[in-house]
N, CA, C and O atoms as a Tinker XYZ file with bonds, in Angstrom:
   336  protein
     1  N     19.370000   29.589000   23.472000    73     2
     2  CA    18.361000   29.794000   22.475000    64     1     3
     3  C     18.850000   29.017000   21.151000    63     2     4     5
     4  O     18.234000   29.288000   20.120000    81     3
     5  N     19.718000   28.235000   21.091000    73     3     6
     6  CA    20.323000   27.026000   20.187000    64     5     7
     7  C     19.239000   25.793000   20.747000    63     6     8     9
     8  O     18.265000   25.241000   20.234000    81     7
     9  N     19.820000   25.688000   21.844000    73     7    10
    10  CA    19.301000   24.634000   22.521000    64     9    11
    11  C     18.184000   24.570000   22.389000    63    10    12    13
    12  O     18.002000   23.402000   22.043000    81    11
    13  N     16.973000   25.202000   22.443000    73    11    14
    14  CA    15.370000   25.288000   22.872000    64    13    15
    15  C     15.108000   24.898000   21.127000    63    14    16    17
    16  O     14.287000   24.066000   20.742000    81    15
    17  N     15.998000   25.703000   20.238000    73    15    18
    18  CA    15.416000   25.514000   18.691000    64    17    19
    19  C     15.924000   24.211000   18.800000    63    18    20    21
    20  O     15.055000   23.475000   19.268000    81    19
    21  N     16.917000   23.655000   18.574000    73    19    22
    22  CA    17.449000   22.058000   18.764000    64    21    23
    23  C     16.158000   21.067000   18.772000    63    22    24    25
    24  O     15.633000   20.231000   18.037000    81    23
    25  N     15.910000   21.836000   20.405000    73    23    26
    26  CA    15.029000   20.652000   20.986000    64    25    27
    27  C     13.740000   20.486000   20.506000    63    26    28    29
    28  O     13.002000   19.506000   20.605000    81    27
    29  N     13.436000   22.238000   19.640000    73    27    30
    30  CA    11.736000   21.822000   19.368000    64    29    31
    31  C     11.839000   21.473000   18.373000    63    30    32    33
    32  O     10.711000   21.086000   18.071000    81    31
    33  N     12.920000   21.221000   17.001000    73    31    34
    34  CA    13.179000   20.484000   15.971000    64    33    35
    35  C     13.294000   19.093000   15.974000    63    34    36    37
    36  O     13.235000   18.263000   15.067000    81    35
    37  N     13.492000   18.997000   17.330000    73    35    38
    38  CA    13.607000   17.389000   17.681000    64    37    39
    39  C     12.461000   16.592000   17.749000    63    38    40    41
    40  O     12.223000   15.415000   17.481000    81    39
    41  N     11.650000   17.772000   18.285000    73    39    42
    42  CA    10.141000   17.297000   19.192000    64    41    43
    43  C      9.453000   16.864000   17.699000    63    42    44    45
    44  O      8.897000   15.804000   17.412000    81    43
    45  N      9.749000   18.366000   16.632000    73    43    46
    46  CA     8.851000   18.274000   15.558000    64    45    47
    47  C      9.093000   17.272000   14.872000    63    46    48    49
    48  O      8.205000   16.953000   14.081000    81    47
    49  N      9.752000   16.826000   14.894000    73    47    50
    50  CA    10.767000   15.111000   13.451000    64    49    51
    51  C     10.371000   14.240000   14.288000    63    50    52    53
    52  O      9.896000   13.292000   13.663000    81    51
    53  N     10.319000   14.049000   15.626000    73    51    54
    54  CA     9.485000   12.597000   16.559000    64    53    55
    55  C      8.003000   12.900000   15.907000    63    54    56    57
    56  O      7.511000   12.137000   15.076000    81    55
    57  N      7.363000   14.053000   16.353000    73    55    58
    58  CA     5.986000   14.323000   16.121000    64    57    59
    59  C      6.053000   13.827000   14.709000    63    58    60    61
    60  O      5.349000   12.835000   14.899000    81    59
    61  N      6.364000   13.756000   13.423000    73    59    62
    62  CA     6.088000   13.897000   12.318000    64    61    63
    63  C      6.614000   12.098000   12.089000    63    62    64    65
    64  O      5.901000   11.171000   11.704000    81    63
    65  N      7.580000   12.071000   12.346000    73    63    66
    66  CA     7.879000   10.205000   12.241000    64    65    67
    67  C      6.629000    9.559000   12.516000    63    66    68    69
    68  O      6.035000    8.780000   11.771000    81    67
    69  N      6.091000   10.175000   14.289000    73    67    70
    70  CA     5.328000    8.846000   15.130000    64    69    71
    71  C      4.081000    9.063000   14.617000    63    70    72    73
    72  O      3.174000    8.316000   14.984000    81    71
    73  N      3.808000   10.151000   13.653000    73    71    74
    74  CA     2.689000   10.756000   12.916000    64    73    75
    75  C      2.554000    9.657000   11.282000    63    74    76    77
    76  O      1.413000    9.314000   10.975000    81    75
    77  N      3.350000    9.345000   10.663000    73    75    78
    78  CA     3.247000    8.918000    9.400000    64    77    79
    79  C      3.441000    7.660000    9.473000    63    78    80    81
    80  O      2.964000    6.968000    8.574000    81    79
    81  N      4.111000    7.092000   10.442000    73    79    82
    82  CA     4.564000    5.947000   10.909000    64    81    83
    83  C      2.760000    5.445000   11.495000    63    82    84    85
    84  O      2.504000    4.260000   11.281000    81    83
    85  N      2.154000    5.889000   11.855000    73    83    86
    86  CA     0.555000    5.562000   12.644000    64    85    87
    87  C     -0.223000    5.299000   11.570000    63    86    88    89
    88  O     -0.669000    4.176000   11.331000    81    87
    89  N     -0.478000    6.567000   10.690000    73    87    90
    90  CA    -0.723000    6.140000    9.815000    64    89    91
    91  C     -0.783000    5.048000    8.522000    63    90    92    93
    92  O     -1.849000    4.525000    8.195000    81    91
    93  N      0.074000    4.860000    8.055000    73    91    94
    94  CA     0.746000    3.711000    7.475000    64    93    95
    95  C      0.294000    2.401000    8.273000    63    94    96    97
    96  O     -0.119000    1.340000    7.805000    81    95
    97  N      0.558000    2.909000   10.120000    73    95    98
    98  CA     0.306000    1.153000   10.521000    64    97    99
    99  C     -1.019000    1.148000   10.390000    63    98   100   101
   100  O     -1.436000   -0.004000   10.512000    81    99
   101  N     -2.057000    2.095000   10.154000    73    99   102
   102  CA    -3.740000    1.997000   10.001000    64   101   103
   103  C     -4.173000    1.628000    8.515000    63   102   104   105
   104  O     -5.223000    1.045000    8.247000    81   103
   105  N     -3.181000    2.062000    7.543000    73   103   106
   106  CA    -3.166000    1.160000    6.187000    64   105   107
   107  C     -3.241000    0.212000    6.467000    63   106   108   109
   108  O     -4.228000   -0.461000    6.172000    81   107
   109  N     -1.740000   -0.482000    7.493000    73   107   110
   110  CA    -1.641000   -2.025000    6.824000    64   109   111
   111  C     -2.926000   -2.844000    7.575000    63   110   112   113
   112  O     -3.161000   -4.000000    7.221000    81   111
   113  N     -3.831000   -2.126000    8.737000    73   111   114
   114  CA    -4.746000   -2.672000    9.522000    64   113   115
   115  C     -6.262000   -2.905000    8.244000    63   114   116   117
   116  O     -6.902000   -3.899000    7.901000    81   115
   117  N     -6.312000   -1.827000    7.963000    73   115   118
   118  CA    -7.396000   -1.850000    6.610000    64   117   119
   119  C     -7.185000   -3.124000    5.666000    63   118   120   121
   120  O     -7.919000   -4.085000    5.433000    81   119
   121  N     -5.434000   -2.647000    5.041000    73   119   122
   122  CA    -5.197000   -3.816000    4.295000    64   121   123
   123  C     -5.277000   -5.158000    4.135000    63   122   124   125
   124  O     -5.316000   -5.794000    3.082000    81   123
   125  N     -5.312000   -5.751000    5.855000    73   123   126
   126  CA    -5.406000   -6.905000    6.323000    64   125   127
   127  C     -6.270000   -7.212000    6.469000    63   126   128   129
   128  O     -6.502000   -8.420000    6.437000    81   127
   129  N     -7.536000   -6.017000    6.787000    73   127   130
   130  CA    -8.798000   -6.525000    7.083000    64   129   131
   131  C     -9.981000   -6.784000    5.517000    63   130   132   133
   132  O    -10.968000   -7.384000    5.093000    81   131
   133  N     -9.063000   -5.938000    5.247000    73   131   134
   134  CA   -10.044000   -5.835000    3.428000    64   133   135
   135  C     -9.641000   -7.175000    2.614000    63   134   136   137
   136  O    -10.498000   -7.792000    1.982000    81   135
   137  N     -8.030000   -7.670000    2.672000    73   135   138
   138  CA    -7.848000   -9.028000    2.324000    64   137   139
   139  C     -8.778000   -9.937000    2.969000    63   138   140   141
   140  O     -9.381000  -10.797000    2.328000    81   139
   141  N     -8.911000   -9.772000    4.215000    73   139   142
   142  CA    -9.835000  -11.220000    5.318000    64   141   143
   143  C    -11.449000  -10.772000    4.943000    63   142   144   145
   144  O    -12.317000  -11.639000    4.846000    81   143
   145  N    -11.702000   -9.534000    4.773000    73   143   146
   146  CA   -13.309000   -9.631000    4.313000    64   145   147
   147  C    -13.594000  -10.198000    2.877000    63   146   148   149
   148  O    -14.575000  -10.859000    2.536000    81   147
   149  N    -12.322000   -9.724000    1.957000    73   147   150
   150  CA   -12.738000   -9.967000    0.806000    64   149   151
   151  C    -12.669000  -11.849000    0.327000    63   150   152   153
   152  O    -13.473000  -12.311000   -0.482000    81   151
   153  N    -11.725000  -12.594000    0.908000    73   151   154
   154  CA   -11.736000  -13.776000    1.339000    64   153   155
   155  C    -12.690000  -14.394000    1.819000    63   154   156   157
   156  O    -13.190000  -15.443000    1.413000    81   155
   157  N    -13.067000  -13.555000    2.992000    73   155   158
   158  CA   -14.208000  -14.308000    2.748000    64   157   159
   159  C    -15.888000  -14.056000    2.177000    63   158   160   161
   160  O    -16.892000  -14.760000    2.064000    81   159
   161  N    -15.573000  -12.848000    1.950000    73   159   162
   162  CA   -16.857000  -12.915000    0.649000    64   161   163
   163  C    -16.487000  -14.123000   -0.778000    63   162   164   165
   164  O    -17.431000  -14.659000   -1.358000    81   163
   165  N    -15.479000  -14.324000   -1.061000    73   163   166
   166  CA   -15.107000  -15.080000   -2.059000    64   165   167
   167  C    -15.914000  -16.546000   -1.511000    63   166   168   169
   168  O    -16.872000  -17.070000   -2.080000    81   167
   169  N    -15.422000  -16.902000   -0.593000    73   167   170
   170  CA   -15.859000  -18.117000    0.446000    64   169   171
   171  C    -17.581000  -18.095000    0.520000    63   170   172   173
   172  O    -18.302000  -19.084000    0.390000    81   171
   173  N    -17.934000  -16.978000    0.714000    73   171   174
   174  CA   -19.643000  -17.181000    0.730000    64   173   175
   175  C    -20.030000  -17.414000   -0.344000    63   174   176   177
   176  O    -21.153000  -17.909000   -0.435000    81   175
   177  N    -19.132000  -17.107000   -1.756000    73   175   178
   178  CA   -19.988000  -16.901000   -3.060000    64   177   179
   179  C    -19.803000  -18.567000   -3.257000    63   178   180   181
   180  O    -20.752000  -19.337000   -3.401000    81   179
   181  N    -18.608000  -18.898000   -3.237000    73   179   182
   182  CA   -18.245000  -20.216000   -3.790000    64   181   183
   183  C    -19.026000  -21.150000   -2.658000    63   182   184   185
   184  O    -19.270000  -22.149000   -3.334000    81   183
   185  N    -19.410000  -21.338000   -1.710000    73   183   186
   186  CA   -19.723000  -22.391000   -0.516000    64   185   187
   187  C    -21.359000  -22.094000   -1.256000    63   186   188   189
   188  O    -21.893000  -21.102000   -1.752000    81   187
   189  N    -21.864000  -23.795000   -0.975000    73   187   190
   190  CA   -23.426000  -23.578000   -1.135000    64   189   191
   191  C    -24.276000  -22.699000    0.508000    63   190   192   193
   192  O    -25.411000  -22.260000    0.692000    81   191
   193  N    -23.525000  -22.747000    1.052000    73   191   194
   194  CA   -24.366000  -22.471000    2.258000    64   193   195
   195  C    -24.665000  -20.593000    2.220000    63   194   196   197
   196  O    -25.730000  -20.071000    2.548000    81   195
   197  N    -23.587000  -19.943000    1.798000    73   195   198
   198  CA   -23.327000  -18.947000    1.510000    64   197   199
   199  C    -23.254000  -18.010000    2.783000    63   198   200   201
   200  O    -23.363000  -16.794000    2.627000    81   199
   201  N    -23.063000  -18.583000    4.101000    73   199   202
   202  CA   -22.890000  -17.641000    5.119000    64   201   203
   203  C    -21.689000  -17.603000    5.025000    63   202   204   205
   204  O    -20.830000  -18.323000    4.516000    81   203
   205  N    -21.725000  -15.856000    6.063000    73   203   206
   206  CA   -20.696000  -15.303000    6.302000    64   205   207
   207  C    -20.609000  -15.286000    7.860000    63   206   208   209
   208  O    -21.624000  -14.926000    8.455000    81   207
   209  N    -19.524000  -15.631000    8.576000    73   207   210
   210  CA   -19.408000  -15.591000   10.333000    64   209   211
   211  C    -18.127000  -14.591000   10.522000    63   210   212   213
   212  O    -17.059000  -15.004000   10.069000    81   211
   213  N    -18.142000  -13.708000   10.958000    73   211   214
   214  CA   -16.910000  -12.403000   11.453000    64   213   215
   215  C    -16.582000  -12.946000   13.104000    63   214   216   217
   216  O    -17.610000  -12.917000   13.781000    81   215
   217  N    -15.591000  -13.336000   13.716000    73   215   218
   218  CA   -15.422000  -13.329000   14.707000    64   217   219
   219  C    -14.647000  -12.351000   15.375000    63   218   220   221
   220  O    -14.735000  -11.230000   14.872000    81   219
   221  N    -13.962000  -12.448000   16.299000    73   219   222
   222  CA   -13.368000  -11.658000   17.333000    64   221   223
   223  C    -12.219000  -12.043000   16.408000    63   222   224   225
   224  O    -12.036000  -11.253000   15.482000    81   223
   225  N    -11.747000  -12.657000   16.445000    73   223   226
   226  CA   -10.396000  -12.881000   15.833000    64   225   227
   227  C    -10.050000  -12.205000   14.574000    63   226   228   229
   228  O     -8.924000  -11.772000   14.328000    81   227
   229  N    -11.205000  -12.123000   13.676000    73   227   230
   230  CA   -11.280000  -11.649000   12.159000    64   229   231
   231  C    -10.782000  -10.127000   12.430000    63   230   232   233
   232  O    -10.183000   -9.566000   11.512000    81   231
   233  N    -11.011000   -9.402000   13.705000    73   231   234
   234  CA   -10.343000   -8.219000   13.725000    64   233   235
   235  C     -8.649000   -7.613000   14.568000    63   234   236   237
   236  O     -8.037000   -6.545000   14.576000    81   235
   237  N     -8.403000   -9.173000   15.269000    73   235   238
   238  CA    -7.471000   -8.803000   15.941000    64   237   239
   239  C     -6.415000   -9.079000   15.102000    63   238   240   241
   240  O     -5.467000   -8.293000   15.108000    81   239
   241  N     -6.393000  -10.109000   14.332000    73   239   242
   242  CA    -5.513000  -10.816000   13.265000    64   241   243
   243  C     -5.124000   -9.424000   12.204000    63   242   244   245
   244  O     -4.035000   -9.440000   11.631000    81   243
   245  N     -5.948000   -8.409000   12.024000    73   243   246
   246  CA    -4.755000   -6.940000   10.675000    64   245   247
   247  C     -4.048000   -6.479000   11.805000    63   246   248   249
   248  O     -3.414000   -5.425000   11.752000    81   247
   249  N     -4.103000   -7.208000   12.876000    73   247   250
   250  CA    -3.552000   -5.947000   14.373000    64   249   251
   251  C     -1.714000   -6.558000   13.519000    63   250   252   253
   252  O     -0.843000   -5.697000   13.649000    81   251
   253  N     -1.422000   -7.383000   13.044000    73   251   254
   254  CA    -0.032000   -8.028000   12.545000    64   253   255
   255  C     -0.034000   -7.094000   11.455000    63   254   256   257
   256  O      1.115000   -6.689000   11.280000    81   255
   257  N     -1.059000   -6.457000   10.447000    73   255   258
   258  CA    -0.616000   -5.618000    9.491000    64   257   259
   259  C     -0.100000   -3.998000    9.946000    63   258   260   261
   260  O      0.705000   -3.352000    9.274000    81   259
   261  N     -0.842000   -3.424000   11.424000    73   259   262
   262  CA    -0.851000   -2.089000   11.621000    64   261   263
   263  C      0.786000   -2.394000   12.582000    63   262   264   265
   264  O      1.685000   -1.595000   12.322000    81   263
   265  N      1.022000   -3.241000   13.375000    73   263   266
   266  CA     2.115000   -3.305000   13.716000    64   265   267
   267  C      3.659000   -3.218000   12.621000    63   266   268   269
   268  O      4.585000   -2.410000   12.686000    81   267
   269  N      3.450000   -4.420000   11.635000    73   267   270
   270  CA     4.561000   -4.487000   10.676000    64   269   271
   271  C      4.509000   -3.159000    9.691000    63   270   272   273
   272  O      5.636000   -2.736000    9.434000    81   271
   273  N      3.566000   -2.515000    9.167000    73   271   274
   274  CA     3.540000   -1.191000    8.656000    64   273   275
   275  C      4.151000   -0.287000    9.611000    63   274   276   277
   276  O      5.160000    0.316000    9.248000    81   275
   277  N      3.730000   -0.118000   10.679000    73   275   278
   278  CA     4.003000    0.946000   11.330000    64   277   279
   279  C      5.649000    0.923000   11.766000    63   278   280   281
   280  O      6.370000    1.910000   11.916000    81   279
   281  N      5.930000   -0.170000   11.885000    73   279   282
   282  CA     7.624000   -0.134000   12.620000    64   281   283
   283  C      8.548000   -0.022000   11.007000    63   282   284   285
   284  O      9.691000    0.418000   10.882000    81   283
   285  N      7.445000   -0.687000    9.639000    73   283   286
   286  CA     8.598000   -0.159000    8.715000    64   285   287
   287  C      8.460000    1.258000    8.328000    63   286   288   289
   288  O      9.415000    1.744000    7.722000    81   287
   289  N      7.610000    1.879000    8.530000    73   287   290
   290  CA     7.445000    3.600000    8.009000    64   289   291
   291  C      8.372000    4.279000    9.734000    63   290   292   293
   292  O      8.634000    5.402000   10.164000    81   291
   293  N      8.544000    3.169000   10.130000    73   291   294
   294  CA     9.136000    4.088000   11.467000    64   293   295
   295  C     10.581000    4.100000   11.196000    63   294   296   297
   296  O     11.227000    5.097000   10.875000    81   295
   297  N     11.111000    2.706000   11.380000    73   295   298
   298  CA    12.325000    2.905000   11.025000    64   297   299
   299  C     12.749000    3.344000    9.755000    63   298   300   301
   300  O     13.921000    3.720000    9.781000    81   299
   301  N     11.932000    3.469000    8.099000    73   299   302
   302  CA    12.846000    4.192000    7.492000    64   301   303
   303  C     12.793000    5.627000    7.761000    63   302   304   305
   304  O     13.860000    6.150000    7.442000    81   303
   305  N     11.552000    6.836000    8.446000    73   303   306
   306  CA    11.712000    7.402000    8.823000    64   305   307
   307  C     13.142000    7.869000    9.433000    63   306   308   309
   308  O     13.979000    8.684000    9.046000    81   307
   309  N     13.044000    6.806000   10.808000    73   307   310
   310  CA    14.227000    7.649000   11.816000    64   309   311
   311  C     15.325000    7.207000   10.918000    63   310   312   313
   312  O     16.169000    8.066000   11.173000    81   311
   313  N     15.878000    6.401000   10.006000    73   311   314
   314  CA    16.705000    6.185000    9.775000    64   313   315
   315  C     17.533000    7.561000    8.801000    63   314   316   317
   316  O     18.603000    8.170000    8.822000    81   315
   317  N     16.332000    7.542000    8.049000    73   315   318
   318  CA    16.211000    9.003000    7.049000    64   317   319
   319  C     16.903000   10.591000    7.804000    63   318   320   321
   320  O     17.595000   11.529000    7.410000    81   319
   321  N     16.342000   10.246000    8.862000    73   319   322
   322  CA    16.519000   11.670000    9.775000    64   321   323
   323  C     17.614000   11.145000   10.955000    63   322   324   325
   324  O     17.262000   11.053000   12.132000    81   323
   325  N     18.663000   10.888000   10.609000    73   323   326
   326  CA    19.896000   10.154000   11.234000    64   325   327
   327  C     21.092000   11.528000   11.436000    63   326   328   329
   328  O     21.897000   11.566000   12.367000    81   327
   329  N     20.995000   12.466000   10.475000    73   327   330
   330  CA    21.946000   13.669000   10.711000    64   329   331
   331  C     21.533000   15.000000   11.725000    63   330   332   333
   332  O     22.077000   16.091000   11.892000    81   331
   333  N     20.281000   14.359000   12.330000    73   331   334
   334  CA    19.799000   15.860000   13.625000    64   333   335
   335  C     21.203000   16.014000   14.431000    63   334   336
   336  O     21.312000   16.851000   15.327000    81   335
């Protein structure tokens, strides 16, 4: 019975840590994408042509933000829960 309780507790902890990490990763992705969009918008206003072109790389580059914030949040939560 004790083993099952510990296993269930660890599973819920892992689920909680991964859930928070994925949410933080999506926030990082949106942050990087927002910065990129704002930069392109300002460039459109400043340039006389006033055209904005979105390429596939513009949506792949923010993956760096996802990975960074995911890892930061995951390691923070993992470190806090070492007492199990």
